[in-house]
C-alpha positions in Angstrom: -34.9 5.0 -4.9 -31.3 6.5 -4.7 -30.0 7.9 -8.0 -26.2 8.1 -8.1 -25.0 11.6 -8.7 -23.5 12.3 -11.8 -19.9 13.0 -10.2 -20.2 9.6 -8.5 -20.7 7.9 -11.6 -17.9 9.3 -13.5 -15.5 8.1 -10.3 -17.0 4.8 -10.1 -16.4 4.7 -13.7 -13.1 6.0 -13.4 -12.4 3.4 -10.7 -13.8 0.4 -12.9 -11.5 1.3 -15.6 -8.8 1.6 -13.8 -9.0 -1.7 -12.3 -9.3 -3.5 -15.7 -6.4 -1.5 -17.2 -3.9 -2.5 -14.1 -5.4 -6.5 -14.2 -4.6 -6.5 -18.0 -0.9 -4.9 -17.4 -0.3 -7.8 -14.5 -1.6 -10.5 -16.6 0.0 -9.1 -20.0 3.3 -8.4 -17.8 3.2 -12.5 -16.3 2.7 -13.7 -19.6 5.9 -11.8 -21.4 7.7 -14.5 -23.2 11.7 -13.9 -23.8 12.8 -12.0 -26.5 15.8 -14.2 -27.1 13.3 -16.8 -28.2 12.0 -18.0 -31.5 8.7 -17.8 -32.2 6.9 -20.7 -33.5 6.6 -21.4 -36.9 2.9 -20.9 -38.1 3.1 -24.0 -41.2 4.9 -26.2 -38.4 3.1 -29.0 -36.3 1.4 -27.6 -33.1 4.0 -28.9 -30.1 4.3 -28.4 -26.5 7.4 -25.7 -25.7 9.4 -24.9 -23.0 8.7 -21.4 -22.0 11.7 -20.1 -19.8 15.4 -21.0 -21.0 15.9 -22.2 -17.4 13.3 -25.0 -18.0 15.0 -25.5 -20.8 18.7 -26.1 -19.9 17.7 -28.2 -16.9 15.4 -30.3 -19.2 18.4 -30.9 -21.4 21.2 -30.7 -18.6 23.2 -27.8 -20.5 25.3 -25.8 -18.6 25.9 -22.7 -20.8 29.2 -21.0 -19.7 28.1 -17.6 -21.4 24.9 -16.2 -23.7 26.4 -14.0 -26.5 23.9 -13.3 -28.6 21.7 -16.0 -27.8 18.5 -17.3 -29.5 16.8 -20.6 -28.5 13.9 -22.5 -29.3 12.1 -26.1 -28.0 10.3 -28.2 -29.4 8.8 -30.6 -27.5 6.2 -33.7 -28.3 2.8 -33.3 -27.1 2.4 -36.6 -26.1 5.4 -38.5 -24.8 8.6 -37.4 -23.3 10.7 -36.5 -26.6 11.8 -32.8 -27.7 14.6 -31.1 -28.8 16.4 -27.9 -28.0 18.0 -25.4 -30.1 20.3 -23.0 -29.1 22.3 -20.4 -31.1 25.2 -18.4 -29.8 28.2 -16.0 -30.7 30.7 -17.0 -28.0 34.4 -16.0 -27.6 36.4 -18.8 -28.1 37.0 -18.9 -24.0 33.4 -19.8 -23.7 33.3 -22.0 -26.7 35.8 -24.1 -24.8 34.1 -24.4 -21.6 30.9 -25.2 -23.2 32.7 -28.0 -25.4 33.9 -28.9 -21.8 30.5 -28.6 -19.7 29.0 -31.0 -22.5 31.7 -33.5 -21.6 33.7 -33.2 -25.3 37.1 -32.4 -26.0 37.8 -28.6 -26.2 40.9 -29.1 -28.7 38.7 -31.7 -30.6 37.2 -29.9 -33.1 37.0 -31.6 -36.7 35.6 -30.4 -40.2 32.0 -31.8 -41.0 32.9 -32.4 -44.2 35.4 -34.6 -43.1 33.1 -36.8 -40.8 32.1 -38.9 -43.9 28.2 -39.5 -43.4 27.7 -37.3 -40.5 24.9 -34.7 -41.9 23.1 -31.7 -40.4 20.0 -32.3 -38.0 16.7 -31.5 -38.9 16.1 -27.6 -38.2 12.9 -26.2 -38.1 11.9 -23.2 -40.5 11.0 -20.6 -38.1 14.7 -20.7 -36.9 16.5 -19.6 -40.3 19.5 -20.9 -39.5 21.4 -20.5 -42.6 25.0 -22.5 -43.0 27.6 -22.1 -45.6 27.4 -24.1 -48.9 30.4 -26.4 -48.6 29.1 -26.8 -45.1 32.8 -26.1 -44.0 31.6 -26.1 -40.2 33.4 -27.2 -37.3 31.7 -29.8 -35.2 33.1 -31.6 -31.5 32.2 -34.8 -30.5 29.7 -34.8 -27.4 28.9 -38.0 -25.8 25.7 -39.1 -24.9 24.6 -37.5 -21.3 22.2 -38.7 -18.6 20.6 -35.7 -16.5 18.0 -33.2 -16.6 14.6 -32.9 -14.9 13.6 -36.6 -16.1 17.4 -38.2 -15.8 17.1 -39.2 -19.4 19.6 -39.6 -22.2 20.3 -36.5 -24.4 22.5 -36.5 -27.6 24.0 -32.9 -28.5 25.5 -31.4 -31.9 27.9 -28.8 -31.7 28.2 -27.3 -35.0 30.4 -24.0 -35.3 30.4 -21.7 -38.1 33.8 -19.5 -38.7 33.1 -17.9 -41.7 31.0 -15.2 -39.7 32.9 -12.7 -36.9 32.2 -13.8 -34.8 31.9 -17.1 -34.7 28.5 -18.6 -34.3 27.5 -22.0 -32.5 24.7 -23.9 -33.3 24.0 -26.9 -30.7 21.0 -29.2 -31.0 20.2 -31.6 -27.7 17.4 -34.1 -29.0 15.8 -36.6 -26.2 16.1 -40.3 -27.5 12.6 -40.6 -28.4 11.8 -37.7 -30.1 
């Protein structure tokens, strides 16, 4: 029977633990999430979220001209193809005009939410902690329904602008019709 020498045992143990630590770091690095993505709220229904911003933008056919102050969250149905993408930005005026144009809207067509009559803010998940002025004196742009994205589906997009903060805050909510 061959017995390993103590120095040899230590060498094997160090190499073994080094390999475990290396694999752990590799796995942790691969699973690192986007720090701009809102975490899910623990009290809300479990859904299948999109993992990367690029995947979300492609799914909802959105071309972001800038990402200043960007935070985002995707809420996808576990069964079916419905879902909602939530994006919060603090863009410049030029970036906002480009975003509205990219979505097919009129950059000069901002209206006040309070003047829209029956228009209401879309339902927002609790984990986003989005705050709106109490009088809802917000801007909005008419954005047409669009076809596109990974599944070539129709998306409805709300674009809400809060000018009470500096820089302004833009809230984008894009929803597929079956969600």
